[in-house]
Each structure stands twice: as C-alpha cells, then as structure tokens.
C-alpha positions in Angstrom: -16.3 80.7 -53.6 -13.8 82.1 -51.2 -13.6 80.9 -47.7 -15.2 83.1 -45.1 -15.8 82.2 -41.5 -19.5 82.4 -40.4 -18.8 81.5 -36.8 -18.4 78.2 -34.9 -22.1 78.2 -33.9 -23.5 78.6 -37.4 -25.3 75.4 -38.8 -24.5 76.7 -42.3 -20.8 76.4 -41.4 -20.9 72.8 -41.2 -22.2 72.4 -44.9 -19.7 74.6 -46.5 -18.3 73.5 -49.8 -15.4 75.9 -50.5 -11.9 74.5 -51.5 -10.2 75.2 -48.0 -13.0 73.3 -46.0 -12.7 70.3 -48.6 -9.1 70.3 -48.2 -9.4 70.4 -44.3 -11.8 67.3 -44.4 -9.7 65.6 -46.9 -6.5 65.8 -44.6 -8.4 64.9 -41.5 -7.9 61.2 -41.2 -4.3 60.8 -42.5 -3.4 63.6 -40.0 -5.0 62.0 -37.2 -3.4 58.5 -38.0 0.1 60.1 -38.5 -0.3 62.2 -35.1 -1.6 59.0 -33.3 1.5 57.1 -34.3 3.7 59.9 -33.5 2.2 60.0 -30.0 3.0 56.3 -29.5 6.4 56.6 -30.8 7.1 59.9 -28.9 5.8 58.2 -25.5 8.3 55.3 -26.0 5.6 52.7 -25.9 6.9 49.2 -26.9 4.6 47.4 -29.2 5.4 44.2 -27.5 4.2 45.9 -24.3 0.5 46.2 -25.5 -1.6 44.3 -23.1 -5.2 43.8 -22.0 -5.7 47.5 -20.7 -4.6 48.9 -24.1 -6.9 46.6 -26.0 -9.8 47.4 -23.9 -9.2 51.0 -24.5 -9.0 50.7 -28.2 -12.1 48.2 -28.2 -14.1 50.9 -26.4 -12.9 53.9 -28.5 -13.5 52.2 -31.9 -17.3 52.1 -31.9 -17.4 55.5 -30.6 -15.2 56.7 -33.3 -17.3 54.8 -36.0 -20.6 56.3 -34.6 -18.9 59.7 -34.7 -18.2 59.3 -38.5 -21.6 57.7 -39.1 -23.4 61.0 -37.6 -21.1 63.2 -39.6 -21.6 61.4 -42.9 -25.3 61.2 -42.3 -25.7 64.8 -41.6 -23.8 65.9 -44.6 -25.9 63.5 -46.9 -29.0 65.1 -45.5 -27.8 68.6 -46.0 -29.1 70.4 -49.0 
C-alpha cells in the first residue's frame, strides 16, 4: 500500500502499516540515541562533570519515557 497522509488528528493514521511508516518507527530509537549523544558532545559537556542535578533529571525522565513507550505499544497491540 502506498503511503498517503490521512491527517495528524485521524486515529487511523496511528495504526498504519505501510512501508514508510514502518521504516519511520524502526529508526525512531537509534536516531533519538544518536541525536542525544550529539547534543551532549556539541554542548561541550564533560562526562566527568556529570553530577547530582544531571542524574536527578535522568532519573525523573526515564520512568516517563518508559511509560510513553508502554502506552504506545499497548495501543498498537489493541489496534485491529
């Protein structure tokens, strides 16, 4: 099936199984990781300079990110 845009607010858009959407979902995590590392390197953050505030931000962000993925996967599993 060719990729066609149904619109951002269409519920069917989230359940699409065409090749372009599959490719987009497959590349999401590697690109997110690479861009995050690039942001750290580009900002000139020294890895030895990571302290309590940085760890606190990461500790607060990790559960939220895991919840986002759980909700996404549970919705995709329930989709017909």
